C-alpha positions in Angstrom: 41.7 3.0 -19.5 40.4 0.3 -17.3 38.0 2.7 -15.5 36.8 4.0 -18.8 36.1 0.5 -20.0 34.1 -0.1 -16.9 32.1 2.9 -17.4 31.2 2.2 -21.0 30.3 -1.3 -20.1 28.0 -0.1 -17.3 26.5 2.6 -19.5 25.9 0.0 -22.3 24.2 -2.5 -19.9 22.2 0.2 -18.2 20.9 1.5 -21.7 20.2 -1.9 -22.7 18.1 -2.7 -19.6 16.3 0.6 -19.7 14.9 -0.5 -22.9 13.3 -3.5 -21.4 12.3 -2.1 -18.0 8.8 -1.0 -17.4 7.7 2.3 -15.9 6.2 1.4 -12.4 3.1 3.4 -11.0 2.1 2.1 -7.5 -1.1 3.7 -6.4 -2.0 3.4 -2.7 -5.4 4.2 -1.4 -5.8 5.0 2.3 -8.4 2.7 4.2 -10.2 1.5 1.2 -12.4 -1.4 2.2 -12.3 -4.8 0.5 -15.9 -4.4 -0.9 -15.6 -0.6 -1.8 -14.8 -1.1 -5.5 -17.4 -2.2 -8.0 -15.0 -4.9 -9.3 -14.9 -6.2 -5.8 -18.7 -6.5 -5.5 -19.9 -3.0 -4.4 -23.4 -2.4 -5.4 -23.9 1.1 -4.6 -20.8 2.7 -6.0 -19.1 2.7 -9.3 -15.4 2.7 -10.0 -15.2 2.4 -13.7 -11.5 3.5 -13.9 -10.1 1.1 -11.4 -12.4 -1.6 -12.8 -10.6 -1.2 -16.3 -7.3 -2.0 -14.5 -8.9 -5.3 -13.4 -10.4 -6.1 -16.9 -7.0 -6.2 -18.3 -4.9 -7.2 -15.2 -4.8 -9.4 -12.2 -7.2 -9.2 -9.3 -6.1 -10.8 -6.0 -8.9 -11.9 -3.7 -6.6 -12.7 -0.8 -4.3 -9.8 -0.8 -3.3 -8.7 2.7 -1.8 -5.6 4.3 1.1 -6.2 6.6 -0.7 -4.2 9.3 -4.2 -2.8 10.1 -3.0 0.7 10.0 -1.2 3.2 7.9 2.7 3.5 8.6 3.5 -0.2 9.3 2.0 -1.1 5.8 3.9 1.7 4.1 7.1 0.6 5.7 6.5 -2.9 4.6 5.9 -1.9 0.9 9.2 0.0 0.6 11.5 -2.4 2.6 10.1 -5.8 1.7 10.1 -6.7 5.4 7.8 -6.9 8.4 7.2 -3.4 9.7 8.3 -4.3 13.2 11.5 -5.7 11.8 12.3 -2.2 10.4 11.3 0.0 13.4 7.7 0.6 12.5 5.4 -1.5 14.5 2.8 1.2 14.8 1.5 4.6 13.6 4.3 7.3 13.5 2.8 10.6 14.8 4.2 14.0 15.4 3.4 13.4 19.1 6.4 12.3 21.2 3.9 10.7 23.9 1.9 8.8 21.1 4.1 7.7 18.4 4.9 4.1 17.7 7.7 3.8 15.2 11.0 5.0 14.0 12.1 4.0 10.6 15.3 2.2 10.6 18.1 4.1 9.0 20.0 1.2 7.7 17.3 -0.8 5.8 17.5 -0.7 2.1 14.5 1.2 0.6 12.7 0.3 -2.7 13.4 3.6 -4.4 17.2 3.3 -3.5 17.2 -0.3 -5.1 15.5 0.9 -8.1 17.7 4.1 -8.6 20.7 1.7 -8.8 18.8 -0.1 -11.7 18.5 3.3 -13.7 15.2 4.5 -12.5 14.0 8.0 -11.7 11.9 7.8 -8.5 9.0 9.9 -7.1 6.6 10.0 -4.3 3.4 12.0 -4.8 1.0 12.1 -1.9 1.1 10.9 1.7 4.3 9.8 3.4 3.5 8.9 7.1 7.0 7.5 7.9 8.6 10.4 9.6 8.4 14.1 9.9 12.1 15.2 9.9 15.4 14.2 8.2 16.8 11.6 7.9 13.3 10.1 7.7 11.8 12.1 4.8 11.3 10.8 1.2 14.3 12.4 -0.3 16.5 10.9 2.3 15.2 7.5 1.4 16.0 7.2 -2.4 13.0 9.4 -3.9 14.4 11.8 -6.4 11.3 13.8 -6.3 8.8 14.3 -3.5 5.6 16.4 -3.6 3.1 15.7 -1.0 2.0 15.3 2.7 4.5 14.4 5.4 2.0 13.7 8.2 -0.5 11.2 9.1 -3.8 12.6 8.0 -5.2 16.0 7.2 -7.9 17.6 9.2 -9.5 19.0 6.2 -9.0 17.9 2.5 -8.9 21.6 1.5 -6.7 23.3 4.0 -4.3 20.3 4.2 -3.4 20.8 7.8 -3.2 18.8 10.9 -3.8 20.4 14.2 -3.1 23.7 12.5 0.1 22.6 11.0 0.8 22.5 7.3 2.7 19.3 6.4 2.6 19.8 2.7 6.1 19.7 1.2 8.0 19.8 -2.1 11.2 18.1 -1.2 11.8 19.8 2.4 10.2 23.1 1.4 6.9 23.9 2.6 4.2 24.6 0.1 0.6 25.7 0.1 -1.3 24.1 -3.0 -5.0 24.9 -3.5 -7.8 22.5 -3.9 -9.0 19.1 -2.6 -6.1 16.9 -1.9 -7.1 14.0 -4.2 -7.3 16.4 -7.1 -3.9 18.2 -6.1 -2.1 14.6 -5.9 -3.7 13.7 -9.2 -2.5 16.9 -11.1 1.1 16.5 -9.6 1.2 12.8 -10.8 0.0 13.7 -14.2 2.7 16.4 -14.5 5.4 14.0 -13.4 4.2 11.4 -15.9 4.4 13.9 -18.7 7.9 15.1 -17.8 9.3 11.5 -17.3 8.0 10.2 -20.5 10.2 12.5 -22.3 13.3 11.3 -20.3 15.6 8.6 -21.3 15.1 6.4 -18.1 12.2 4.4 -16.7 10.4 5.9 -13.7 8.9 4.6 -10.4 6.0 6.7 -9.2 4.6 6.0 -5.7 1.3 7.8 -5.8 -0.2 7.6 -2.3 -3.7 9.1 -1.8 -5.2 10.3 1.5 -8.6 9.1 0.3 -10.7 7.6 1.5 -9.4 8.2 5.1 -11.4 10.4 7.3 -12.4 13.2 7.4 -14.9 11.9 4.8 -15.0 15.1 2.7 -15.9 14.6 -0.9 -16.3 17.8 -3.1 -19.7 19.0 -2.8 -20.8 18.4 -6.3 -19.8 14.7 -5.9 -21.8 14.3 -2.8 -24.8 16.0 -4.3 -24.7 13.6 -7.3 -24.6 10.6 -4.9 -27.5 11.9 -2.8 -29.7 11.9 -5.9 -28.4 8.5 -7.2 -28.3 6.6 -3.8 -31.1 8.2 -1.7 -31.6 5.0 0.2 -28.1 5.2 1.7 -27.5 7.2 4.9 -25.4 10.4 4.9 -22.3 8.7 6.3 -22.4 6.2 3.4 -23.3 8.7 0.7 -20.3 10.7 1.8 -17.9 7.8 1.5 -19.3 6.8 -1.7 -18.7 10.1 -3.1 -15.0 10.3 -1.8 -14.3 6.9 -3.3 -15.8 7.8 -6.7 -14.0 11.0 -6.8 -10.8 9.0 -6.1 -11.6 6.8 -9.0 -12.0 9.7 -11.3 -8.3 10.8 -10.2 -7.1 7.3 -10.9 -8.7 7.6 -14.3 -6.9 11.0 -15.0 -3.6 9.4 -14.2 -4.3 6.4 -16.4 -5.1 8.9 -19.2 -1.8 10.6 -18.7 -0.1 7.3 -19.0 -2.1 6.5 -22.2 -1.1 9.9 -23.6 2.6 9.6 -22.8 2.7 6.7 -25.4 4.1 4.4 -22.7 1.1 2.6 -21.6 2.2 -0.8 -23.0 5.4 -0.5 -21.0 3.9 0.6 -17.7 3.0 -1.6 -14.9 0.3 -0.2 -12.6 -0.5 -1.5 -9.1 -3.7 -0.5 -7.2 -4.3 -1.3 -3.7 -4.8 -0.2 0.0 -2.9 0.1 3.0 -5.4 -1.6 5.3 -9.1 -2.3 5.5 -12.0 0.1 5.5 -13.0 2.0 8.6 -16.6 0.8 9.7 -17.2 3.8 11.8 -17.2 5.9 8.6 -19.4 3.7 6.4 -16.7 1.5 4.8 -17.8 -1.9 3.1 -15.4 -4.8 3.7 -17.6 -7.2 1.9 -18.5 -10.2 4.0 -15.3 -10.0 6.0 -15.4 -9.6 9.8 -14.1 -6.4 11.3 -12.3 -3.4 9.7 -9.5 -1.0 10.2 -7.8 -1.5 13.5 -8.7 -5.3 13.6 -6.6 -8.3 12.7 -9.8 -10.0 11.5 -9.9 -10.3 7.8 -11.8 -7.0 7.4 -9.0 -5.1 8.8 -6.1 -6.6 6.8 -7.5 -8.1 3.6 -7.4 -5.4 0.9 -8.4 -4.9 -2.8 -5.3 -5.3 -5.0 -5.0 -5.2 -8.8 -1.8 -5.5 -10.9 -2.1 -4.2 -14.7 0.6 -4.5 -17.3 -0.9 -4.4 -20.8 0.2 -7.5 -22.9 2.6 -8.7 -20.4 0.2 -10.4 -17.9 -3.1 -11.9 -18.5 -6.4 -10.9 -17.2 -7.0 -13.3 -14.2 -8.3 -13.6 -10.7 -6.0 -15.1 -8.1 -6.9 -16.5 -4.7 -3.4 -17.4 -3.5 -2.6 -15.3 -0.4 -0.1 -12.5 -1.0 1.0 -9.7 1.3 2.0 -6.0 0.6 5.6 -6.5 1.4 5.9 -9.0 -1.6 5.8 -6.1 -4.0 9.3 -5.0 -3.0 11.2 -8.1 -4.3 8.6 -8.3 -7.2 9.2 -4.8 -8.5 13.0 -5.1 -8.2 12.9 -8.4 -10.1 10.6 -6.9 -12.8 13.1 -4.0 -13.1 15.9 -6.4 -13.9 17.5 -6.5 -10.3 18.6 -9.5 -8.5 17.6 -10.5 -5.0 20.5 -9.7 -2.6 18.8 -9.7 0.8 17.3 -12.4 2.8 13.7 -11.4 3.5 10.4 -12.8 4.4 8.7 -11.2 1.4 8.3 -13.4 -1.8 8.4 -12.6 -5.4 5.1 -12.3 -7.1 6.7 -12.5 -10.8 6.0 -16.4 -11.3 2.4 -15.8 -10.1 1.8 -12.7 -12.4 3.1 -14.8 -15.2 0.6 -17.6 -14.2 3.6 -19.9 -13.4 4.1 -21.7 -10.2 4.4 -19.5 -7.3 7.2 -19.8 -4.5 4.9 -18.7 -1.7 2.9 -21.9 -1.0 1.4 -22.1 2.4 4.1 -19.9 4.1 3.3 -18.1 7.3 2.5 -14.5 7.3 2.5 -12.3 10.4 0.4 -9.2 11.0 0.8 -6.9 13.9 0.3 -3.5 15.4 1.5 -1.6 18.5 -0.6 1.3 19.8 -1.3 3.4 22.8 -4.8 4.7 23.7 -6.6 1.8 25.2 -3.9 -0.6 24.2 -1.3 0.9 26.6 1.5 0.7 24.2 1.3 -3.1 23.8 1.3 -5.1 20.5 -1.2 -7.6 19.1 -0.6 -10.1 16.6 -2.0 -12.6 14.0 -0.2 -15.2 12.0 -1.7 -17.2 9.1 -0.8 -20.1 6.9 -3.1 -21.6 4.3 -6.5 -21.9 5.7 -5.7 -21.0 9.3 -5.1 -18.1 11.3 -3.9 -17.7 15.0 -5.3 -14.3 16.0 -5.3 -12.0 19.2 -7.3 -9.0 18.2 -6.2 -7.0 21.1 -3.3 -7.4 23.6 -5.9 -8.4 26.3 -7.5 -11.2 24.5 -6.3 -14.9 24.3 -5.1 -16.3 20.9 -7.7 -18.2 18.8 -7.3 -20.5 16.0 -9.7 -19.7 13.2 -10.2 -21.3 9.7 -10.3 -18.8 6.7 -11.0 -19.1 3.0 -11.4 -16.9 0.1 -15.0 -16.1 1.1 -14.6 -16.2 4.9 -16.7 -14.1 7.1 -17.6 -15.7 10.3 -14.1 -16.6 11.7 -15.4 -19.0 14.1 -12.7 -20.6 16.3 -11.7 -24.2 15.5 -9.7 -26.9 17.3 -6.7 -28.1 15.7 -3.9 -28.6 18.4 -1.1 -29.4 16.0 -1.7 -26.4 13.7 -2.2 -24.1 16.7 1.2 -25.2 18.1 3.1 -24.9 14.9 1.7 -21.3 14.3 2.4 -20.4 17.8 6.0 -21.5 17.4 6.5 -19.4 14.4 4.9 -16.4 15.8 7.0 -16.4 19.0 10.2 -16.7 16.8 9.0 -13.6 15.0 8.3 -11.8 18.2 11.8 -12.8 19.6 13.5 -11.4 16.4 11.5 -8.2 16.3 12.3 -7.6 20.0 15.8 -6.9 18.8 14.7 -4.0 16.7 14.5 -0.5 18.1 11.4 1.5 17.2 12.3 4.6 19.4 
């Protein structure tokens, strides 16, 4: 009888909570530059669908990725922790001699936390956090996975990497046809349509490959850009076409949400995993550097949060970092914070109330092989200052940053430098206890 009472009480609370819980659609682009959306100042490309999210949402002008490359930033989003604290200091590859991470088996994952709150969870698109169990999406709390296990495709149409097909539905290998952006968009729309008829909220982590290289837009999209932007070189034209094609995919996902009848109760996040790759024609606005750098152009990212009638249209210049979405989404879903994490909830900030972040320190890092020899390099920022080492072979420099920073000229402030140095060394000590092999 007591067990039945507990079950009924739990069921009642779950149903009550579900009625108030938002659906969550988190859309992650790959290598999208800070200046490569029209709502972030791009003059040669148009992203009307993503712009609509901003028109009735919040645009962050100092949102940061936790790292300047893929895997670490994704680990941070899904754990609410620094990537080197969960075993992912660098890029995870299917290359034993050149892989720089192993996702911790013990750390709680965002979809696991949301499932306990009654959510159905799905990942559609790129994973890039492990190639085998127990490091696959379904092992880490995603009820549904349909996408790409690997790092990057060599071709958006064949979906292969070095001749290997990493497309999966669950653990089953599949061979979908079409451009990867279109494939992921179609799968996302199908998932939204199915879940809109279910009796529980859903969390969809939609992770596109675009606009990561190879810069391979559909031919008809490239021809359109060649005619419209003849002054741009071919490299830039191809990237513009790939981004505008991505925007069209986002628009189709938004249309599916609208048709589901649940748009008013669906929170949408759109952002990128790191800055744009300059060698492929990316635009990071006035920011210095790009993907691979710990300068602002490598880690400052476009970020928009949209929730109709729940949050007001606004532009926010307070610094945030990708891992902050972990506690934020759990709180918005009705959960309580049970872990001690360096991430901070954005809920008050979204509601235009006082935030709890203040001038807290944020650490950025990457470990890599190649010319870096397996070494790590770091930056730490707080308020208007950043202590940065842009490669493991450079000395640290203190620079001043702001909402429109571009030059990143070193400055002298011994007290600030000493304080940031102490905090960074403490982080490095702590992360040294975490295995990533």
